[in-house]
Backbone as CSV, one residue per row, in Angstrom:
resi,resn,N_x,N_y,N_z,CA_x,CA_y,CA_z,C_x,C_y,C_z
1,MET,-14.060,15.676,-26.262,-13.850,15.839,-24.835,-13.684,14.466,-24.194
2,MET,-12.684,14.342,-23.331,-12.412,13.058,-22.682,-13.271,12.899,-21.436
3,ASN,-13.609,11.662,-21.130,-14.382,11.358,-19.935,-13.434,10.876,-18.849
4,PHE,-13.217,11.700,-17.810,-12.299,11.359,-16.736,-13.003,10.736,-15.545
5,SER,-14.303,10.529,-15.619,-15.023,9.995,-14.467,-14.739,8.514,-14.240
6,LYS,-14.402,7.780,-15.282,-14.111,6.359,-15.138,-12.707,6.084,-15.670
7,PRO,-11.746,5.767,-14.770,-10.377,5.549,-15.237,-10.254,4.254,-16.049
8,ILE,-9.288,4.244,-16.949,-9.026,3.052,-17.749,-8.162,2.112,-16.931
9,VAL,-8.582,0.863,-16.826,-7.827,-0.146,-16.100,-7.399,-1.217,-17.094
10,TYR,-6.085,-1.428,-17.188,-5.578,-2.436,-18.103,-5.378,-3.750,-17.368
11,SER,-5.664,-4.840,-18.043,-5.520,-6.177,-17.468,-5.188,-7.141,-18.593
12,ASP,-5.150,-8.434,-18.288,-4.886,-9.428,-19.325,-6.027,-9.501,-20.335
13,THR,-7.239,-9.191,-19.900,-8.376,-9.199,-20.828,-8.525,-7.873,-21.570
14,ASN,-8.011,-6.783,-20.991,-8.030,-5.463,-21.616,-6.595,-4.936,-21.650
15,PRO,-5.763,-5.423,-22.587,-4.347,-5.047,-22.574,-4.127,-3.595,-22.973
16,HIS,-2.996,-3.063,-22.536,-2.571,-1.723,-22.914,-2.459,-1.658,-24.439
17,PRO,-2.902,-0.566,-25.083,-2.883,-0.520,-26.553,-1.480,-0.637,-27.155
18,LYS,-0.444,-0.290,-26.415,0.926,-0.412,-26.922,1.638,-1.632,-26.345
19,TRP,0.870,-2.617,-25.881,1.443,-3.832,-25.296,2.361,-4.524,-26.292
20,GLU,3.510,-5.012,-25.798,4.467,-5.710,-26.642,4.830,-7.046,-26.002
21,GLU,5.199,-7.987,-26.831,5.658,-9.281,-26.335,6.914,-9.069,-25.490
22,GLY,6.990,-9.741,-24.367,8.138,-9.596,-23.478,7.859,-8.729,-22.269
23,TRP,6.725,-8.023,-22.243,6.365,-7.261,-21.061,6.039,-8.221,-19.929
24,TYR,6.085,-7.706,-18.696,5.789,-8.527,-17.523,4.376,-9.096,-17.589
25,SER,3.416,-8.282,-17.950,2.031,-8.719,-18.149,1.410,-7.799,-19.187
26,LYS,0.169,-8.037,-19.540,-0.500,-7.176,-20.523,-0.915,-5.850,-19.908
27,ALA,-0.863,-5.748,-18.577,-1.239,-4.517,-17.901,-0.018,-3.703,-17.463
28,ARG,1.110,-4.368,-17.216,2.290,-3.692,-16.681,3.521,-4.019,-17.515
29,LYS,4.313,-2.994,-17.801,5.534,-3.197,-18.576,6.633,-3.807,-17.715
30,TYR,6.675,-3.468,-16.431,7.735,-3.919,-15.540,7.158,-4.772,-14.412
31,PRO,7.967,-5.659,-13.839,7.487,-6.453,-12.704,7.304,-5.577,-11.464
32,PRO,6.546,-6.058,-10.478,6.378,-5.289,-9.235,7.726,-5.051,-8.548
33,ILE,7.836,-3.945,-7.853,9.078,-3.613,-7.149,9.207,-4.517,-5.928
34,THR,10.343,-5.197,-5.814,10.631,-6.007,-4.626,11.934,-5.581,-3.969
35,ASP,12.877,-5.055,-4.760,14.165,-4.615,-4.234,14.184,-3.083,-4.238
36,PHE,14.188,-2.502,-3.049,14.072,-1.055,-2.898,15.428,-0.368,-2.743
37,ASP,16.532,-1.101,-2.983,17.872,-0.522,-2.813,18.158,0.605,-3.794
38,ASN,17.611,0.554,-4.997,17.878,1.569,-6.005,16.885,2.738,-5.963
39,PHE,16.104,2.825,-4.903,15.094,3.873,-4.768,15.369,4.694,-3.515
40,ASP,14.908,5.941,-3.517,14.960,6.773,-2.315,13.697,6.510,-1.515
41,CYS,13.849,6.002,-0.312,12.708,5.711,0.560,12.705,6.742,1.685
42,ILE,11.598,7.460,1.810,11.510,8.511,2.819,10.259,8.306,3.662
43,GLU,10.444,8.402,4.961,9.333,8.246,5.910,8.892,9.634,6.365
44,GLU,7.605,9.881,6.292,7.085,11.183,6.711,7.057,11.252,8.230
45,VAL,7.624,12.323,8.782,7.672,12.516,10.233,7.026,13.847,10.627
46,THR,6.178,14.378,9.788,5.504,15.650,10.050,4.607,15.520,11.277
47,VAL,4.659,16.514,12.152,3.784,16.556,13.325,2.554,17.372,12.940
48,TRP,1.409,16.735,12.971,0.152,17.379,12.563,-0.652,17.775,13.804
49,ASP,-0.058,18.554,14.706,-0.739,18.900,15.956,-1.698,20.087,15.838
50,LYS,-1.678,20.802,14.716,-2.534,21.976,14.570,-3.817,21.693,13.801
51,VAL,-4.117,20.430,13.569,-5.355,20.064,12.878,-6.219,19.229,13.818
52,ASP,-7.530,19.260,13.589,-8.467,18.569,14.468,-8.809,17.167,13.991
53,PHE,-8.118,16.684,12.997,-8.424,15.369,12.451,-7.128,14.579,12.272
54,ASP,-7.264,13.288,12.019,-6.118,12.397,11.877,-5.534,12.502,10.461
55,VAL,-4.260,12.837,10.371,-3.571,12.898,9.081,-2.573,11.745,9.048
56,PRO,-2.793,10.738,8.208,-1.872,9.600,8.192,-0.533,9.971,7.546
57,SER,0.534,9.423,8.083,1.859,9.580,7.503,2.247,8.261,6.861
58,HIS,2.908,8.341,5.713,3.278,7.141,4.968,4.778,7.152,4.688
59,THR,5.291,6.032,4.213,6.659,5.939,3.733,6.590,5.886,2.214
60,TYR,7.236,6.836,1.555,7.154,6.978,0.104,8.406,6.429,-0.561
61,VAL,8.230,5.874,-1.756,9.343,5.333,-2.537,9.464,6.163,-3.807
62,LEU,10.635,6.832,-3.955,10.867,7.719,-5.081,11.945,7.128,-5.988
63,ASN,11.758,7.280,-7.292,12.783,6.813,-8.227,13.876,7.862,-8.359
64,GLY,14.851,7.625,-9.223,15.976,8.539,-9.387,15.583,9.927,-9.848
65,GLY,14.455,10.054,-10.528,13.975,11.352,-10.994,13.142,12.099,-9.967
66,GLY,12.943,11.511,-8.778,12.143,12.153,-7.740,10.660,11.908,-7.860
67,ASN,10.253,11.028,-8.774,8.833,10.696,-8.919,8.450,9.573,-7.966
68,CYS,7.238,9.621,-7.468,6.759,8.641,-6.500,6.288,7.379,-7.226
69,CYS,6.881,6.240,-6.866,6.523,4.947,-7.460,5.480,4.214,-6.632
70,GLY,5.338,4.593,-5.356,4.381,3.952,-4.470,4.643,4.371,-3.033
71,TYR,3.912,3.761,-2.115,4.083,4.101,-0.701,3.656,2.939,0.175
72,PHE,4.135,2.962,1.416,3.734,2.008,2.438,2.736,2.716,3.346
73,VAL,1.550,2.161,3.471,0.469,2.779,4.230,0.846,2.873,5.706
74,ARG,0.706,4.059,6.258,0.953,4.359,7.669,2.297,3.832,8.168
75,ASN,3.304,3.915,7.304,4.682,3.544,7.634,4.852,2.078,8.041
76,ASN,3.941,1.210,7.632,4.078,-0.229,7.870,4.864,-0.826,6.708
77,ILE,6.115,-1.188,6.959,6.987,-1.677,5.888,6.827,-3.192,5.757
78,ASP,5.807,-3.595,5.021,5.610,-5.009,4.683,4.827,-5.087,3.382
79,ARG,4.799,-6.243,2.783,4.189,-6.422,1.463,2.692,-6.116,1.484
80,GLU,2.002,-6.408,2.580,0.552,-6.199,2.642,0.176,-4.720,2.626
81,HIS,1.077,-3.844,3.090,0.780,-2.413,3.149,1.435,-1.636,2.002
82,TRP,2.015,-2.320,1.033,2.675,-1.685,-0.104,1.653,-1.376,-1.188
83,VAL,1.625,-0.118,-1.639,0.763,0.317,-2.731,1.680,0.829,-3.836
84,GLU,1.695,0.132,-4.975,2.546,0.538,-6.096,1.686,1.145,-7.202
85,PHE,2.132,2.264,-7.730,1.402,2.927,-8.800,1.711,2.270,-10.141
86,GLY,0.777,2.365,-11.065,0.997,1.831,-12.399,2.131,2.531,-13.117
87,ARG,2.275,3.816,-12.880,3.420,4.569,-13.405,3.759,5.656,-12.389
88,PRO,5.033,6.015,-12.285,5.441,7.019,-11.296,4.773,8.363,-11.549
89,GLY,4.480,9.053,-10.459,3.858,10.376,-10.547,4.674,11.416,-9.809
90,SER,4.344,12.665,-10.020,5.084,13.746,-9.368,4.848,13.699,-7.861
91,PHE,5.823,14.240,-7.128,5.768,14.195,-5.669,6.350,15.489,-5.130
92,SER,5.680,16.061,-4.139,6.144,17.299,-3.523,6.417,17.080,-2.039
93,LYS,7.568,17.560,-1.586,7.929,17.454,-0.169,7.587,18.731,0.602
94,SER,6.962,19.697,-0.048,6.719,20.982,0.600,5.763,20.844,1.787
95,ARG,6.044,21.627,2.824,5.247,21.719,4.053,5.187,20.408,4.841
96,ARG,6.108,19.489,4.562,6.170,18.230,5.299,7.622,17.934,5.644
97,LYS,7.816,17.057,6.625,9.166,16.667,7.038,9.336,15.172,6.805
98,PHE,10.553,14.805,6.382,10.843,13.414,6.057,12.201,13.016,6.602
99,LYS,12.380,11.711,6.767,13.703,11.167,7.056,13.921,9.981,6.122
100,LYS,15.170,9.799,5.695,15.489,8.687,4.798,15.494,7.387,5.586
101,VAL,14.963,6.339,4.969,14.973,5.009,5.578,15.501,4.011,4.558
102,LYS,16.034,2.911,5.052,16.552,1.834,4.205,15.575,0.675,4.296
103,ILE,15.035,0.252,3.161,14.051,-0.836,3.162,14.675,-2.136,2.683
104,GLY,15.402,-2.107,1.587,16.037,-3.325,1.084,15.096,-4.159,0.232
105,TYR,15.042,-5.453,0.512,14.298,-6.409,-0.322,13.071,-6.916,0.420
106,LEU,11.916,-6.877,-0.231,10.686,-7.470,0.305,10.208,-8.538,-0.658
107,PRO,10.160,-9.791,-0.254,9.717,-10.851,-1.172,8.233,-10.719,-1.511
108,THR,7.882,-11.167,-2.707,6.475,-11.192,-3.101,5.831,-12.435,-2.514
109,ARG,4.517,-12.501,-2.585,3.790,-13.650,-2.038,4.205,-14.959,-2.729
110,LEU,4.453,-14.893,-4.032,4.821,-16.102,-4.765,6.178,-16.639,-4.335
111,GLU,7.093,-15.756,-3.903,8.408,-16.202,-3.491,8.369,-16.863,-2.110
112,ASN,7.330,-16.628,-1.323,7.220,-17.227,0.011,6.666,-18.639,-0.016
113,VAL,6.082,-19.047,-1.137,5.420,-20.353,-1.217,6.429,-21.448,-1.353
């Protein structure tokens, strides 16, 4: 039986078991996303007026297969509010409304120095 209470986190000290030379790092196979032109970026515009609590809306970044690669917290399109997943996951648009947005290129912190 697997223990799901503590997720596995890969890093340079704890590399992925299938790590290969030439990967971006020992934890990630690909570099962080900076150019969003090849992705579908959708901003959630759902009106949550029938609930008694605050429901945050985000801007989601989907790859060509429709899987979610990450999101911008509360629709703030900047590097500080970008959350990228280690690997893309499934995404459902049901019961929500979205509009397509164009993000383009966001430089990483190292490129600003």
